[in-house]
N, C-alpha and C positions, 0 to 999 in steps of 0.2 A: 440429355441423352438417357435412354432407358437403361435400367440396371443390366439387362442382358448384354447390351452393346458395351457397357463399361467392363463387363466381366471378360470380354475378349481381349482386354489389354495385355500385351506382352505374351502372346502365344509363341510357339517355337519359331515360326517363320518371322514373326516380328522381331524376336531377339536377334536373329541373323541380320536382318536389315538394319536394326539399330546399331549393332556392333560395327557393321560396315560403315555407316555414317559417322560413328564415333571415330573410327580410324581415319577416315577421310578428313574430317574437321581437325583432328589432332595433328595430322600431317601438314595441313595448311597452317596451323598455328606454329608448329615447329619450324617449318621451312620458310615461311614468309612473314609471320608476325613477330616471332620471338627475337629475330635478329635486330629489330628496332629498339630493343631494350638491353643494351650491352652491359648494364650494371646487374643483370640477373642472367643466369644461364638459360639456354633454350629448353633444357629439361625441366627447369623450375617453372617457366612460363607455361609450358605444355601441361605440366602437372596441375597447375591452377585451372586450366580449361577442363581437364579430365574431372576435377572436383565439381565444376559446374555441370558437366555432362551427367555425372552420377546423381547430383541433386535434381536435375531435370527429370531423369528416369524415376527417381523416388517420388518426385512431386505427383506424378500420375498414379503410382502405386498407392501412395498414402491417401489420395482423394478417392481412389477406387474403393479402398477399404472403409473410409469414413462415410461416403455417400455415393451411390451410383448415379445420382442426378445432380451433382455439383455443377456450378456455373461453368467451370472449365470444360466439362464434357458436353454441356449443352451448346456452348459456343463452338466447340469442335464439330458437333453434329450439324450445326447451321452452316459451317464452312464446307462440309461435305456436300450438303444440299446445293450450295452455290456452284461447287465444282461439277456436279451432275448436269448443270445447265450448259456447261462448256461443250458437251457432246451433242446436245440437242439444239441449243440456241446460244451460240457464243456471244451474241450481243447482250443477252440477258446476263450472262456471267460477268461481262465487263461492267455493265450497269450496276449490278448488285455489289461488285467488288470495289469499284471506283466512284460510283455515282452517289448522290445524297441519299440518306436513309430517312425513314419516317413518312407518314402520310400514306396515301393509297395511289401510287402512280399507275398510269394506264397499262404499263407493261407487266404488272403483277396482278394475279388473280387471288382469290381467297385462299387457295391451296398454298400459293407461294408465301403469303403473309403468315399463315399458320405454321409453315415449315421453317421459315427464317426466324430463328429466335432473336429476341432483342432488337427487332427492326426499329422500334421507337426509342431505343436507348442508345444514344450515340457513343457513349463510353464503352459499353459492352460490345456494341456492333463493330467498333474498331478492332477488337480482338477477333471477331468473326471474319473481318476482312483479312486479317493476318492468316487465319486458318485457310481461307479461300485461296490466298496466294501461295501458301506452302503445299496445299493439297496435291497439285500436279506432280510433286517430287516425293511425296511421303508414302505413296501406295495405300493411303487411307489409314495409316497407323498413327495413333495419337502420340506415342513416344517420340516419333521423328519430329513432330511439330514442337515438342518440348525441347528437343536437341537444338533445333534451329533458333528457338527463342533464347536458349542459354548461350548459343554462339554469338548472336547479335548483341546480347547483353554483355558478354565478355569483351567483344570488340569496343563497345561504347565505354566500358569501364577502363579498358586499356588506354583509350584516348584521354579520358579524364586523368588516369594515373600518370601518363606521360606529361600532361600539362602541370600537374601538381609537383612532379619531380623537377620540372624546369625552374620552379620557384623555390622549392625546398628540397634540394637533392639529398640533404643529410637525413631526411625523414622518409626515405623511400621504403624502408622496412615497415614503418608504422602505417604508411599508406597501403602497402600490400595487405597487411593484417586487416585493415578496415574495409577496403574495397573487395577483397576476395575471400576472406576467411571468417567474417562475422556470420554465425549460423543462419539467422533469419534472413539476412540479406542474400546469402548464397541460395537458400531454399526458395524463398518467394521471388527472388530476382531471376530465377531460372525456369519458372513455370509459365504456362499459357494463361496469363491473366493480365489485368490492367496494371497492376503494380510493376510487373516486369517491363511493360512498355513505358510507363512513367519513369522508371529508373533509367531506361535507355535514353529517353528524351532529355532528362536532366543531366545525364553524363555527357551528352553532346552540347547542351546549351551552355554550360559553364565554360568549357575551354573555348568554344567558338566565340562567345561574347567577350571573353578575355582577349582573344586574338584580335577581335574587331576594335576593342578599345585601344589596342596597341598599334592600330593603323592598318591591319590586314582586312581590307574591305571585302575580300572574297569570302571571309568567314560568315558573312550574312547568308550565303547560300546554304550553309548548314544550320545556322542559328535560327532563321525564320521558320523553316519546315519543322525543326525540332520543337520550337515554341508552340507551333500550331498543333503538333502531335500531342504535346502535354495538355493543351487546352481540350482536345477531344476526349482524352481518357481520364483526366483528373482535374476538374475545374478548380477545386480548392487549393491544390498545389500550384496551379497556374496563377490564381489570385495572390497567393502568398509570395510568389516569385516576382511579380511585377514591381512592387516597391523596392525589393532588394536589388533588382537589376537597375532601376532608376538611381538608387543611392550609390551603387557601384560606379555608374557613369559620372555622377556628380563628384564623387570623391576623387576621381582621376584628374579633375580640373580644379580642385580646391585644396587650400592649405589647412583647412579645418581638420580637426581630429575625425577620422572615419567613424568613430563611435557616435559622435554628435550627429554627423550627417545621416547615418543609417537609422539611428533611433528616431530622429525628428521626421525623416522621410516616411518611415514605416508607420509611425503614429498618425501623422497627417493623412496618409493614404487610407488607413482603416477608419479614421474619423470621418473622412469625406465619403467613404463607401457607405457607412451606416447612416450618415446624414442624408445623402441623396436617395438612398433606398427608402428612407422614411418619407421623403417628399414624394416618392413615386411608389405607391402601395403595391403596384403590380410586381415590383422587384424588391420588396421588403426583405433584406438579407436576414435580419433577426427572426422574422417570421418563417422564412425558408429554413433556417437552422432548426427552429423549434419543430417544424413539420418533419424534417429529416430525422431528428431525434425520435420523434413519435413513431416513425416507421421502424426504426431499429428496436425501440422498446416493445413494439407489438410482436416482434419476431423472437420468440423465446429460444433459449439454448442452454446447454449444460454449463457454459462458462459465463452466463449472464450475471450482472450485478446491478444494483440500484444506483442511479445517478440523479442529481437534482433536475427536475423538469424545467426546460426553457419555456417561457411564456410569450416569446416574441418581443420582449423588451431588452434594451441594452443592459439594464440593471441586472437582469437575471443571468446574462452572459458573463458580466464582470464578476458577479458573486460566485459563479461556478468555475472560474478560471483556476484557482488553486486545486480544486478537485480534479480538473481535467489533466493537470500535470501529474497528479498522483495516479490517475488511471493509466496514463501512458508509460510512466517510468517505474512505478512501484508494484502495482498489481501483477501477479498474485502473491507477492511476498508477504502481504498482510494476512494470508491464510486462504483456505479453500482450494488447495492443490489436490485434485482428485484424479489426475491422469498423468501419464508420462510426458505428454505434450506440455502441460502446465508446469511440470517440474523443470523441464529443460528451459522453458520460457522464463521461469523465475530465476534460474541460474544466469541466464543472459542479462536479465534486468539487474541482478546483483552486480555482475561484472561492469555494467554500464554505470551504475551508481558509484562503484569503487573508483572507476576511471575518472568520473567527474570530480570526486573528492581529491584524487591525486593531481588532477589538472589544476584545481584551485590552489593546491599547495605548491606545485612546482611549475606554474605557468611562466613563460618567457614574456616579461612585461613589454619588451619592444615589439613583440608580434601582435599586440593589441592595436597597433597602428596600421596593420595590414588590412586592406579592405576585405580580403577573402575571409578572415575570421568573422567579421560582422555580417558579411553576406551569408555565409554558412549558418551562423548562429541564429540570426533573426528570421531567415527564411524557414529553417527547420523548426524553430520555436513556434512561429505562427501556424504552420501546417499541423504540427503535433497538437497544439492547443485545440484546433478545430476538431481533430479526431477525438480527443479526450472529451470534448463538450457534447458530442452527438452520438458516440458509439458506446453502448453499455454491454459490450461482449468482448472478452479477452481474446478469443480466437480471431475475431474480426480486427481488433486493434493490432494484433501481431502482424497481420498482413498489410493493413492500410498504412501503418506507420513506417514501413520499410524504407521508402525513398527519403522521408524526413529524418529517420534515424541515421541513415548513412551520412547525411550532411551535418547532423548534430555531432557525430563522431569525428568528422573531418574538421569541424570547428575546434574541437578539443585538440586534435592533432596539430593544428596550426600554432596553437599557443603553448603546447607542451615543450619543455626544454629538451633540445636535441642532445643525444649522447656525444661525448667527445669524439672528434673525427678520428683520432688515432686508434680508437677501439673498434672501428668498423672495418670490415673487409669489403672489397669492391664487388665481389660476386659470390654466389652460392655454389 
């Protein structure tokens, strides 16, 4: 979107519409959603949504200040263009919103292809589809789109929260902290971008798959579309998830320690992926990772740093793995903090490292036998390693890692020793 269009963000009329939508969604949360969580008050659940709503509004304000042509505004502009077709050619609107993207179909001319941003990029075009769906209700205001994304994200996180509490009810306060109060998860999980959609998909996949393993076959109707949605927006998260799901299913029917099952399954999966991709040069995964890294290295930014170049070999990937973990969890604590954003990001990383150390000291050993820990831990580790290997920019890492970071923190929560039951209150 052009800077002029971005500058119109949150005009007085837009503020009024946004406030009305916030009130409507908050009422829905208070009246219909919060009553499903009796261990927290309705006011508290509603306050959590209002925090998401504020983060969604600030998401647009922050991106407007940082760059008028950020991806989030370009995808919003493309959604507006698709909506314009609804008045002139409804068939084209439905084809652009629900049909396949890419190529040069007969129902699009050159003006359409130039106006519809990211037509050839399936991940980004999925966000464009979201904007096209919300546009009939948003009056053309970006902040309303952010509010709807935040609300859908909130619903998905509540679903995951309810599932986790059914297994570990004594850890409900810790789950609230991780799912709804971690700054980067709240911020990036409430904006109009791929990470928020990936977070929604993952938050639906885990409970629905867990219910399916427990014999609820109807859960497949939620699990399969959510899995497909994740594939559309974040292929590397999708790839990291597959072996973890397989191992979870195996562990349900085996007496072996889940740690053995998950570790062997994940290692065999990635070994097979790299082996077969080498046998089929067209899909050489190591080469694709090297090319992706090169694209990021060519895009300079204020928070860029130097990472070891990948050369398309498995050896270069293995050699760079320790540095990848450092990039994801430590930077910018090693120095180079030159903006308020990097300062707060460094504080969050420090808190995560301290929580990791505390977990190592106070972990509940018996919880290492629960498949959820290994599922969360190995899925998040694989996805975060991929990000650390190919992304040499702290700002980009802070956004890309959000879904993986959430599940890493959930892994820690599963094994943390729960407080004594007598010291807890049932409600806030």
